[in-house]
Every structure is written in structure tokens, then in C-alpha cells.
C-alpha positions in Angstrom: 182.4 16.2 74.5 179.2 18.3 75.0 177.1 15.6 72.8 178.2 12.9 74.7 176.8 15.1 78.0 173.5 15.5 76.1 172.9 11.4 75.8 170.5 10.0 77.8 169.4 6.3 78.7 165.8 5.3 78.6 165.1 6.2 82.0 166.5 9.7 81.7 169.4 9.3 83.2 172.4 11.0 81.7 175.2 9.1 80.0 177.5 9.5 82.9 175.3 8.4 85.6 174.1 5.9 83.3 177.5 4.2 83.1 177.7 4.1 87.0 174.3 2.5 87.0 175.2 -0.3 84.8 178.0 -1.3 86.8 176.0 -1.3 90.0 173.5 -3.3 88.4 176.1 -5.6 86.9 177.7 -6.2 90.7 173.6 -6.3 91.7 173.2 -9.2 89.2 176.0 -11.3 90.8 175.1 -10.9 94.5 171.5 -11.1 93.1 172.5 -15.0 92.4 174.8 -15.4 95.2 171.7 -14.8 97.3 170.1 -18.2 97.2 166.7 -19.2 99.2 166.4 -22.9 99.1 163.0 -24.4 98.2 164.3 -28.1 98.0 167.7 -30.1 97.2 169.5 -28.2 95.2 166.9 -25.9 94.0 167.0 -22.3 94.6 165.2 -18.6 94.6 167.9 -16.9 92.7 167.8 -12.7 92.8 170.1 -11.7 89.7 167.4 -11.4 87.1 166.3 -8.1 89.3 169.0 -6.3 87.8 168.2 -7.0 85.0 164.5 -5.7 85.1 165.8 -2.5 86.1 168.2 -2.4 83.4 165.6 -3.2 80.9 163.7 -0.5 82.0 166.6 2.1 83.0 169.1 1.5 80.5 167.6 -0.7 77.6 168.2 -3.7 76.1 171.9 -4.1 75.3 173.1 -3.3 78.5 170.2 -5.9 80.3 171.5 -8.9 78.1 175.3 -7.9 79.0 173.9 -7.9 82.7 171.8 -11.3 82.0 175.2 -13.2 80.6 177.6 -11.8 83.7 174.6 -12.9 86.0 174.0 -16.2 84.1 177.6 -17.0 84.3 177.3 -17.0 87.5 174.9 -19.2 87.8 176.6 -21.9 85.3 180.5 -21.7 88.0 177.8 -22.7 91.1 175.6 -25.1 89.1 177.2 -26.1 85.7 173.9 -26.0 83.9 174.2 -24.5 80.6 170.9 -24.6 80.0 169.7 -22.0 82.8 172.5 -19.8 81.3 170.6 -20.1 78.2 167.4 -19.2 79.7 168.4 -16.4 81.6 170.1 -14.6 78.8 166.7 -14.8 76.6 165.0 -13.6 79.5 166.5 -10.4 79.0 166.2 -10.6 75.1 162.4 -11.3 75.2 161.2 -9.5 78.0 163.1 -6.5 76.9 161.3 -6.7 73.2 157.9 -6.8 74.8 158.5 -4.3 76.8 160.1 -1.9 74.8 157.6 -2.6 72.0 154.3 -4.0 72.8 153.4 -4.2 76.7 155.1 -1.4 79.5 154.6 -3.9 81.9 157.7 -5.7 83.0 155.5 -8.1 85.3 153.6 -9.4 82.5 156.1 -9.6 80.2 158.1 -11.7 82.6 155.3 -13.9 83.1 154.7 -14.3 79.1 158.7 -14.8 78.6 158.3 -17.5 81.4 155.0 -19.3 80.2 155.2 -19.2 76.4 159.5 -19.1 75.4 160.9 -20.7 78.8 158.6 -23.8 78.7 158.9 -25.6 75.6 162.5 -24.8 76.2 163.1 -26.1 79.7 160.7 -29.1 79.1 162.9 -30.0 75.5 166.8 -28.9 77.3 166.0 -30.4 80.4 164.3 -33.6 79.5 166.0 -34.5 76.7 169.6 -33.4 76.8 170.3 -33.1 80.6 168.1 -36.6 81.1 166.0 -35.1 83.6 163.1 -37.0 85.2 159.6 -35.1 84.1 159.0 -34.7 88.0 162.5 -32.4 88.2 161.8 -30.5 85.1 158.5 -29.8 86.0 159.6 -28.0 89.2 162.4 -26.9 88.2 160.3 -25.0 85.4 157.7 -23.9 88.0 160.1 -22.4 90.7 161.7 -20.4 87.5 158.0 -19.5 86.5 157.5 -18.2 89.8 161.3 -16.8 91.1 160.8 -14.9 87.2 158.2 -12.8 87.9 158.8 -12.7 91.6 161.7 -10.7 90.6 159.9 -9.2 88.2 157.5 -7.9 90.7 160.8 -6.8 93.3 162.1 -4.5 90.5 158.7 -3.1 89.7 158.2 -2.0 93.4 162.2 -0.4 93.3 161.6 1.9 90.4 158.0 2.8 91.7 159.9 3.6 95.0 162.5 5.8 93.2 159.7 7.2 90.7 157.9 8.7 94.2 161.3 9.8 95.6 161.4 12.4 92.8 165.2 12.9 93.1 166.7 14.3 89.7 169.6 11.9 89.8 167.3 8.7 90.2 166.5 7.0 86.8 162.5 7.1 85.9 160.1 5.1 84.3 156.8 7.0 83.7 154.7 4.2 82.1 155.4 2.1 85.8 154.2 5.5 88.0 150.3 4.9 86.1 147.5 4.1 89.2 146.5 1.4 86.8 150.0 -0.3 87.0 150.2 0.7 90.8 147.1 -1.5 91.5 148.2 -4.1 89.4 151.6 -4.5 91.3 150.3 -4.0 94.6 147.4 -6.8 93.9 149.8 -9.4 92.7 152.8 -8.4 95.6 149.8 -9.2 98.2 149.1 -12.4 95.8 152.9 -13.7 95.7 153.7 -12.6 99.5 150.9 -15.2 100.5 151.7 -17.7 97.8 155.5 -17.9 98.4 155.6 -18.2 102.0 153.6 -21.7 101.6 155.8 -23.0 98.9 158.8 -22.6 101.2 157.1 -24.0 104.4 155.8 -27.2 101.8 159.6 -27.8 100.5 161.3 -27.2 103.8 158.8 -30.0 105.3 159.4 -32.6 102.4 163.0 -32.1 103.0 162.7 -32.6 106.4 160.6 -35.2 105.7 163.1 -37.1 103.2 166.2 -36.8 105.6 164.1 -38.1 108.3 163.3 -41.1 105.8 167.1 -41.6 105.1 168.2 -41.4 108.3 165.9 -43.9 109.6 166.2 -46.3 106.7 170.2 -45.7 107.3 169.8 -46.7 111.3 167.8 -49.4 110.8 170.3 -51.3 107.9 173.1 -50.0 110.2 171.5 -52.0 113.3 170.4 -54.9 110.8 174.0 -55.4 109.7 175.4 -54.8 113.5 173.3 -57.7 114.4 174.7 -60.1 111.4 178.6 -59.4 112.1 178.0 -59.9 115.7 177.3 -63.4 115.1 180.1 -65.9 115.9 182.6 -66.4 113.0 181.1 -63.6 111.1 184.4 -61.8 110.7 185.5 -64.4 108.5 182.5 -63.8 105.7 181.9 -60.5 106.2 181.0 -60.0 102.8 178.5 -62.7 103.0 176.6 -61.1 105.8 176.8 -57.3 103.9 174.8 -59.1 101.0 172.3 -60.3 103.1 171.4 -56.7 104.2 168.9 -56.0 101.7 168.5 -51.9 101.5 166.9 -51.9 98.2 167.1 -51.2 94.3 168.7 -47.6 95.1 171.0 -48.4 98.5 174.1 -49.7 98.2 175.6 -51.2 101.5 179.9 -51.5 101.8 182.6 -51.5 104.2 185.3 -49.3 104.4 188.7 -50.7 105.2 191.3 -49.1 107.4 192.8 -46.8 104.8 189.5 -45.6 103.6 188.7 -47.4 100.4 186.0 -50.1 99.5 186.0 -53.7 100.2 
């Protein structure tokens, strides 16, 4: 029992404190992926990897991998995308290895992962396995890159705040408390906080433009169809009039019966 009490996690927490910290980070990983910030249609910023980054610095590789698996499985439940689960799991493994063996900087380690490891995986699996278009693949990859680095910045800020508080029960990460690292985090945070609102604004404007286009198209088609069905004898040949309304290659027009079925 005494030997167990002497055990410590990489962040300096005792075995008991580290266990409850692991439980809290598991919950944070799920909650972070539940807090989705919409960028475009079905493209969201998620924040579950903040918990993974904290676990890498405070608890080590395997707790971070466990949190990455749990948080990744939650995204599979809502998106049904196995590639995302694999990417999140690899993020925990690769970033942890870089952080503990190469560069004591979560932000740089995350950036290396998303540019060197995740990029080819996304373009291979999204394009060839899932059959996504190149435009959609590029959009999702850029979103993941910005989202991943942003989460590393958030995690680094939390670690710095905990380190500056100097509370005995809080974990620490001394390598992240150096002045050079603090300045690096501050400058990168300012850059991200300036750029991300612009990305969100452009995404919102694009989405609003697409919704307006769809509304106008449906209104025009509906008005044209109403005019044609108002012609004398149209009730005897409505399928002919529906066929005369051209919605384009990506628009299909049908008529619902009273019970909700297509005619």
C-alpha cells in the first residue's frame, strides 16, 4: 500500500490523484466532442482532444490513448466515420511519442502529427475508401488541422494556468513553463484567435448563401409547377407537366400522394 502511494504520474500527481484525474479527463474527452462548433454543413470543430493533450502531459501515453479511444468512439456514434476514430487514436499515440521523446511542446508535436501523419491518411482513406470528393477531403483535413492545433493550444493554456497557480494537488508540466514556451503559446494563441473567427464567419456566410440559393431554386420550381398544373386539363396529365419542369441534374421533382408516397 505504501509503495502504491509513492507511485506518481508524469505530471507529479500521486497514484490516487492521477486515477481521479484520468476519470475526469475521460469525461472531459466525451463532453469536448459533444460541444460541436459548426463550421459548414456537417463540418464541426470538436474539443475532445484537449483532454488527450492534457493526459499526454500529465498522465503519460497509455492513459492518453485510452481517452483518445473513448472520445473517438463517441464521434463514431454521431458521425459513423471509422477514419475519424483511427485519426484521433493515432493523434494520441504519435503526439505522445513526439512530446515525451523528441519535442517537449504539445503544440509543435500536434502540428507535426497533422501535417506529416494525418495528411496522407486523410487523403488516402477519405478519397479512396469513403469515396469523398477532393474538395470535401481538403476541407475536412484543413478543419482537422486547425482544430487539432487549437486544442493543443487550449491544453497548453490549461497546463500553464495550473502551473502558475502552484497548488499542491494540481499536476504540473515544468517543461511547458519556460519563458520561451510561454511566449510561443501567447503568440500562437493571438494568431489563432484572430484567424478562427474569420474562418467561422466565412463558413457561416457560405452556408447562408447555399441555403438562400436552395430556397430561391425551390421557390422558382414550385411557382413554375403551380402555373403548369393550373392549366386546363392538367389534372389528367400531371406527370407530363412535372417532367416539363427542369430542376437540373442534381434536382429531382416528384409528387406526394395523400398517404405520403411518391407518384
